[in-house]
C-alpha positions as CSV (number, residue, x, y, z in Angstrom):
1,X,0.0,0.0,0.0
2,X,1.5,3.4,-1.0
3,X,0.7,6.6,0.8
4,X,0.5,9.7,-1.2
5,X,1.8,12.9,0.1
6,X,-1.0,15.3,1.2
7,X,1.1,18.4,0.9
8,X,2.6,19.3,-2.5
9,X,6.3,20.0,-2.7
10,X,7.1,23.7,-3.1
11,X,10.3,25.2,-4.4
12,X,9.6,28.3,-2.3
13,X,9.4,26.7,1.1
14,X,12.9,27.7,2.1
15,X,12.7,31.3,0.8
16,X,12.6,34.0,3.5
17,X,12.3,37.8,3.0
18,X,14.4,40.5,4.4
19,X,12.7,43.3,6.3
20,X,13.1,46.8,4.7
21,X,15.3,49.2,6.7
22,X,13.7,52.3,8.2
23,X,15.8,54.6,6.0
24,X,14.2,53.0,2.9
25,X,10.6,53.6,4.1
26,X,8.3,56.6,4.3
27,X,7.1,57.4,7.8
28,X,4.4,59.8,9.3
29,X,2.1,60.0,6.2
30,X,-1.4,60.9,7.2
31,X,-3.3,58.5,4.8
32,X,-6.9,59.4,4.2
33,X,-9.7,57.4,5.8
34,X,-12.4,58.7,3.5
35,X,-11.7,56.9,0.3
36,X,-12.3,53.3,1.4
37,X,-12.4,51.8,-2.0
38,X,-9.4,53.5,-3.5
39,X,-5.8,52.4,-3.7
40,X,-4.7,55.5,-1.7
41,X,-1.5,55.9,-3.7
42,X,-0.1,55.9,-7.2
43,X,3.5,55.4,-8.2
44,X,5.6,55.9,-11.3
45,X,9.4,55.7,-11.9
46,X,10.0,59.1,-10.3
47,X,7.3,59.8,-7.7
48,X,4.9,58.3,-5.2
49,X,1.6,60.1,-4.7
50,X,-0.5,59.4,-1.6
51,X,-4.1,60.7,-0.8
52,X,-3.8,62.3,2.7
53,X,-6.3,63.7,5.2
54,X,-6.9,67.4,4.8
55,X,-9.3,69.9,6.3
56,X,-11.5,71.9,4.0
57,X,-11.4,69.5,1.0
58,X,-9.2,66.8,-0.4
59,X,-5.4,66.7,-0.9
60,X,-2.6,64.4,-1.9
61,X,1.1,64.6,-1.5
62,X,3.8,63.9,-4.1
63,X,7.0,62.3,-2.8
64,X,10.1,61.7,-4.9
65,X,11.2,58.1,-4.8
66,X,14.8,58.9,-4.1
67,X,14.0,60.8,-0.9
68,X,12.7,58.4,1.8
69,X,12.5,58.6,5.6
70,X,10.3,60.6,7.9
71,X,7.9,63.0,6.2
72,X,7.6,66.4,7.9
73,X,4.1,67.4,9.1
74,X,4.5,70.7,7.1
75,X,5.3,68.8,3.8
76,X,3.4,70.5,1.0
77,X,0.3,68.9,-0.4
78,X,-1.6,69.4,-3.6
79,X,-4.9,71.0,-2.7
80,X,-7.7,72.4,-4.8
81,X,-10.6,70.1,-4.4
82,X,-13.5,71.1,-2.2
83,X,-14.4,67.4,-1.5
84,X,-12.3,64.4,-0.5
85,X,-10.0,63.1,-3.2
86,X,-11.2,59.7,-4.4
87,X,-8.5,58.6,-6.8
88,X,-5.2,59.7,-8.3
89,X,-3.2,58.3,-11.2
90,X,-0.1,59.3,-13.2
91,X,0.0,59.9,-16.9
92,X,1.4,56.8,-18.7
93,X,3.2,58.9,-21.2
94,X,4.7,61.7,-19.0
95,X,6.1,61.0,-15.5
96,X,5.5,64.6,-14.4
97,X,1.7,64.7,-14.9
98,X,-0.8,63.5,-12.3
99,X,-4.6,63.6,-12.3
100,X,-6.9,63.5,-9.3
101,X,-10.6,62.9,-9.1
102,X,-12.7,64.2,-6.2
103,X,-16.1,63.7,-4.6
104,X,-17.0,67.3,-5.7
105,X,-17.2,66.0,-9.3
106,X,-14.0,67.7,-10.5
107,X,-10.9,66.3,-12.1
108,X,-7.6,68.2,-11.6
109,X,-4.5,67.6,-13.8
110,X,-1.2,68.9,-12.3
111,X,2.2,69.1,-13.9
112,X,5.4,68.9,-11.9
113,X,8.4,71.1,-12.8
114,X,12.1,70.7,-11.8
115,X,13.2,74.2,-10.7
116,X,16.6,74.9,-9.2
117,X,17.2,71.5,-7.8
118,X,13.7,71.0,-6.4
119,X,10.4,69.6,-7.8
120,X,7.6,72.2,-7.8
121,X,4.0,72.1,-8.9
122,X,2.6,74.2,-11.8
123,X,0.7,77.1,-10.3
124,X,-2.2,76.9,-12.7
125,X,-3.6,73.5,-13.1
126,X,-6.4,72.2,-15.3
127,X,-9.7,71.5,-13.6
128,X,-12.6,69.8,-15.3
129,X,-16.1,69.7,-13.7
130,X,-18.6,66.9,-14.5
131,X,-21.8,68.3,-15.8
132,X,-24.9,66.6,-14.7
133,X,-27.7,66.7,-17.3
134,X,-31.0,68.2,-16.2
135,X,-33.8,65.6,-16.1
136,X,-37.2,66.6,-17.3
137,X,-40.2,64.6,-16.2
138,X,-42.9,64.4,-18.7
């Protein structure tokens, strides 16, 4: 009588991960609790964008990937929505362009600029508002 093995053999059973060091992580980011069905962040080869808690509307912060560690409480955020930000995403063709959608039915497209050794946001950004058609009852 031959007994079959109940557990399949795995070639990954002796693989162990290494924890990431603190200097390779981001710390003290106030992630939003409002957008429960969103991914909360978007990443591209240059930046990480995270939806954060903000008073008086929605905001997100853009962090360069090469600068990790503790995030200052006064780190600048991208503001401009009157409602909570629901989703953010980077342009697939340009690593410096990000779009955000908000609960106030607006979409904001922001461009990043590299000025004198620092990344800055374009002052005038493009905002689109969703128009709701008027319904007529007949």
